Structures are given as structure tokens and as C-alpha cells.
C-alpha positions as CSV (number, residue, x, y, z in Angstrom):
1,X,-0.4,-0.2,-0.1
2,X,3.0,2.1,0.9
3,X,4.5,1.4,-2.7
4,X,1.5,2.2,-4.4
5,X,1.4,5.7,-2.0
6,X,4.3,6.4,-3.0
7,X,3.8,5.5,-7.0
8,X,1.0,7.9,-7.2
9,X,3.1,10.7,-5.6
10,X,5.5,10.5,-7.9
11,X,3.3,10.2,-11.0
12,X,1.5,13.5,-9.4
13,X,5.1,15.0,-8.5
14,X,5.5,14.1,-12.7
15,X,2.5,15.7,-13.8
16,X,2.5,18.8,-12.4
17,X,6.2,19.2,-13.4
18,X,4.7,18.7,-17.0
19,X,1.9,21.2,-16.3
20,X,4.0,23.4,-15.5
21,X,6.4,23.5,-18.0
22,X,3.1,23.4,-20.4
23,X,2.5,26.6,-19.2
24,X,5.5,27.8,-19.2
25,X,6.1,27.2,-22.6
26,X,2.2,28.8,-23.1
27,X,3.7,32.2,-21.5
28,X,6.5,32.3,-23.3
29,X,5.0,31.9,-26.5
30,X,2.1,34.0,-25.9
31,X,4.8,36.8,-24.9
32,X,6.7,36.2,-28.4
33,X,3.6,37.1,-29.7
34,X,2.7,39.8,-27.6
35,X,6.0,41.3,-28.5
36,X,5.9,40.6,-32.3
37,X,2.8,41.7,-32.5
38,X,3.8,45.0,-30.6
39,X,7.0,45.5,-32.2
40,X,4.4,45.4,-36.0
41,X,2.4,47.8,-34.4
42,X,5.0,50.1,-33.8
43,X,7.1,49.0,-37.5
44,X,3.7,50.3,-39.0
45,X,3.1,53.3,-37.1
46,X,6.9,54.2,-37.8
47,X,6.0,53.6,-41.4
48,X,2.9,55.9,-41.5
49,X,4.7,58.4,-39.4
50,X,7.2,58.4,-42.4
51,X,5.1,58.4,-44.9
52,X,4.0,62.0,-43.8
53,X,6.8,63.2,-43.2
54,X,7.5,62.4,-46.7
55,X,4.2,63.8,-48.3
56,X,4.8,66.9,-45.8
57,X,8.5,66.9,-47.7
58,X,7.2,66.5,-50.8
59,X,4.1,69.6,-50.2
60,X,7.0,71.8,-49.1
61,X,9.2,71.2,-52.2
62,X,6.3,72.0,-54.3
63,X,5.6,75.1,-53.1
64,X,8.6,76.2,-53.2
65,X,8.8,75.1,-56.7
66,X,5.7,77.2,-57.3
67,X,6.9,80.6,-55.2
68,X,10.0,80.4,-57.6
69,X,8.1,80.0,-60.8
70,X,5.8,82.8,-59.7
71,X,8.7,85.1,-58.3
72,X,10.1,84.1,-62.4
73,X,6.7,85.3,-63.6
74,X,7.2,88.4,-61.5
75,X,10.5,89.1,-62.5
76,X,10.0,89.0,-66.3
77,X,7.2,91.3,-66.3
78,X,8.8,93.9,-64.4
79,X,11.7,93.7,-67.2
80,X,8.6,93.5,-69.8
81,X,7.0,96.7,-68.6
82,X,10.6,98.7,-67.9
83,X,11.3,97.6,-71.4
84,X,8.3,98.7,-72.4
85,X,8.4,102.5,-70.7
86,X,11.7,102.4,-71.8
87,X,10.6,102.6,-75.5
88,X,7.0,104.3,-74.8
89,X,9.7,106.7,-73.1
90,X,12.1,106.8,-76.6
91,X,8.9,107.1,-78.9
92,X,7.3,110.0,-76.9
93,X,10.9,112.2,-76.7
94,X,11.1,111.0,-80.6
95,X,7.6,112.9,-81.0
96,X,8.5,115.8,-79.2
97,X,11.6,116.5,-79.9
98,X,12.1,115.3,-83.7
99,X,16.0,115.2,-84.3
100,X,15.5,118.0,-87.0
101,X,14.6,120.3,-84.1
102,X,16.4,118.8,-81.0
103,X,18.5,120.1,-79.1
104,X,20.2,118.2,-75.7
105,X,22.5,119.6,-73.1
106,X,24.4,117.7,-71.0
107,X,26.5,117.8,-67.5
108,X,29.3,116.2,-66.5
109,X,32.3,116.5,-64.1
110,X,35.9,115.0,-63.3
111,X,37.6,114.6,-60.1
112,X,35.6,117.4,-58.1
113,X,38.9,118.6,-55.7
114,X,38.3,122.1,-56.2
115,X,34.9,122.5,-57.3
116,X,31.6,121.4,-54.9
117,X,28.5,121.6,-57.6
118,X,25.4,123.0,-55.9
119,X,23.2,124.4,-58.9
120,X,23.2,125.0,-62.8
121,X,21.2,127.7,-64.8
122,X,21.0,127.1,-68.3
123,X,20.3,130.1,-70.9
124,X,19.6,129.3,-74.5
125,X,19.2,132.7,-77.2
126,X,19.0,135.1,-73.4
127,X,16.2,132.4,-72.0
128,X,16.6,131.0,-69.3
129,X,15.0,127.3,-70.1
130,X,16.7,125.0,-67.4
131,X,17.7,125.6,-63.4
132,X,18.8,123.1,-61.7
133,X,19.6,122.5,-57.9
134,X,22.1,119.2,-56.8
135,X,22.0,116.7,-53.8
136,X,24.9,115.5,-52.2
137,X,23.8,112.3,-53.8
138,X,23.4,113.4,-57.7
139,X,27.1,115.4,-57.4
140,X,28.9,112.3,-56.0
141,X,27.1,110.1,-59.3
142,X,28.1,112.9,-61.8
143,X,32.3,112.7,-59.7
144,X,31.5,108.9,-60.7
145,X,31.8,109.1,-64.2
146,X,27.5,110.2,-64.3
147,X,26.5,112.6,-67.1
148,X,23.5,114.3,-66.6
149,X,20.5,115.3,-69.0
150,X,19.6,118.9,-68.0
151,X,18.0,120.1,-70.7
152,X,16.6,118.8,-74.1
153,X,13.7,121.1,-76.3
154,X,13.3,122.0,-79.8
155,X,15.4,124.9,-81.6
156,X,15.5,125.6,-85.9
157,X,18.0,125.6,-88.2
158,X,20.5,128.7,-87.4
159,X,22.8,130.0,-85.8
160,X,22.1,130.1,-82.0
161,X,23.8,130.8,-78.5
162,X,24.0,129.0,-75.3
163,X,25.1,130.4,-71.7
164,X,25.6,128.6,-68.7
165,X,26.0,129.7,-64.6
166,X,27.7,127.2,-61.9
167,X,26.7,127.8,-58.1
168,X,28.6,126.0,-55.8
169,X,31.8,125.9,-53.3
170,X,35.5,126.5,-54.6
171,X,38.6,126.0,-53.2
172,X,38.9,127.7,-49.3
173,X,35.0,126.6,-49.0
174,X,34.6,130.3,-50.4
175,X,30.9,130.3,-52.5
176,X,32.1,130.0,-56.6
177,X,30.0,131.8,-59.2
178,X,31.3,130.8,-63.2
179,X,29.8,131.0,-66.2
180,X,31.0,129.6,-69.9
181,X,28.9,130.8,-73.3
182,X,28.9,129.2,-76.2
183,X,27.9,129.5,-79.9
184,X,26.4,126.4,-82.1
185,X,24.8,125.9,-85.1
186,X,21.7,123.9,-85.2
187,X,21.4,121.9,-88.5
188,X,18.8,118.7,-89.1
189,X,20.3,116.9,-87.0
190,X,19.9,116.5,-83.3
191,X,22.7,119.1,-81.5
192,X,24.2,117.4,-78.5
193,X,26.1,119.5,-76.1
194,X,28.0,119.4,-72.9
195,X,28.6,121.6,-69.9
196,X,32.1,120.1,-68.7
197,X,33.8,120.6,-65.2
198,X,37.1,120.1,-64.8
199,X,39.7,120.4,-62.2
200,X,42.7,122.0,-63.4
201,X,45.6,120.6,-61.3
202,X,47.9,123.8,-62.5
203,X,45.7,126.4,-61.7
204,X,44.3,124.9,-58.3
205,X,41.0,126.1,-59.6
206,X,37.6,124.2,-62.0
207,X,37.6,124.7,-65.4
208,X,34.5,125.3,-67.6
209,X,33.2,124.2,-71.3
210,X,31.2,124.0,-73.4
211,X,31.6,120.5,-76.1
212,X,29.4,119.7,-78.9
213,X,28.8,115.5,-79.3
214,X,29.9,114.4,-82.9
């Protein structure tokens, strides 16, 4: 009897071990399954976020391309408007001042150490046709080689007289007033005259002259 009880106890122990072993295996399999499911969910979420980021980046790049295309179109349109304004200006000039009657007067400066230009008054045939006051920026532009168109008008063919009066600051900061004049012949072609202000290093003062463009 005692032996049978012992055998029964041993069988129960073995069954218990087997059951516990099966339970542990089930738990492990369940854990692995849950872990795999969790990894799959994380991967799917990451892929979804990656796709959203890619879509967002693609949309941003596309917007940049569209903005650049629009900017190019705007710049092209601005250039066309500028070209059109220039052409209209030239056309207006030709209509208002045709070559057979046109007389244009320009102003230029060289160096400018001995003279600071303030204003210019222009007379043609003893009539004041232009009076111009200069800003500092305009004077600096002339110093850098700029040429200003002071006046353009219509005159009949024949002899005419031009007089220019310059006011500014001369050597040692004193007020400086000078004038220059010339006679010119207007033909059927446009007449271009240039008022030149040039420093004379030898005389330590500015010189004023009128030159006809060929």
C-alpha cells in the first residue's frame, strides 16, 4: 500500500512538472506573440509617420517650386514693363523732340577737388530754359562719371547762343560763381552739347567748358 502511495505521489509530481512546463511554454509563446505584435504595431506607426513626413516634405518642395516659378514670372513681367516704359519714353522723345529740331544739353564733372557743385542755370538765346539744384548723391554720381541730361528742347536750324552759370563751393570753402558760353549751329540733325566741369591742377581751380558731341 505504501509503495502504491509512493508511486501515486511520484506520478502526481511528474504530472505537475509537465503541467508547469507546458504553462511556462505557453507563457513564453504568448509573450513572444505579444512582443511580435507590439513590434509590428510600432513598425506600422513608424512607417505611417515616415510616409506623412515624406508627404509633408514633398508638399513643401512643391510649394517652393511654385513660388520660385511665380517669382520668375513676376520678374519677367517687371522687366517687360520696364522695357515697355523705355520704348514708350523713346517714342515720346522722338515725337516731342524730333531730330531735325532737337537740342539736348548734358552736364559732366571730372574729379571735383576744387569745386562742389550746387546749381546750374542754362540759357539759350538769352532765355532761361533750365535751373537745377543738386543733392549730395547727385553730385557724387557725377564725380563717379555720371552724365546728367540737363535740358532738351526744339530749335529751328541756324545760329544759337548757349550760356551756363555754375554756383558752388570753390577752393578754401568759398562761394564760387562762374559762367561759360558758346555759339552753335543747329542743322537738320539733333544737336548734343555737354557742359564740362574739370579740375585744373595747374591753376588749382575748376574749369568750365562746352563741348559738342559728334
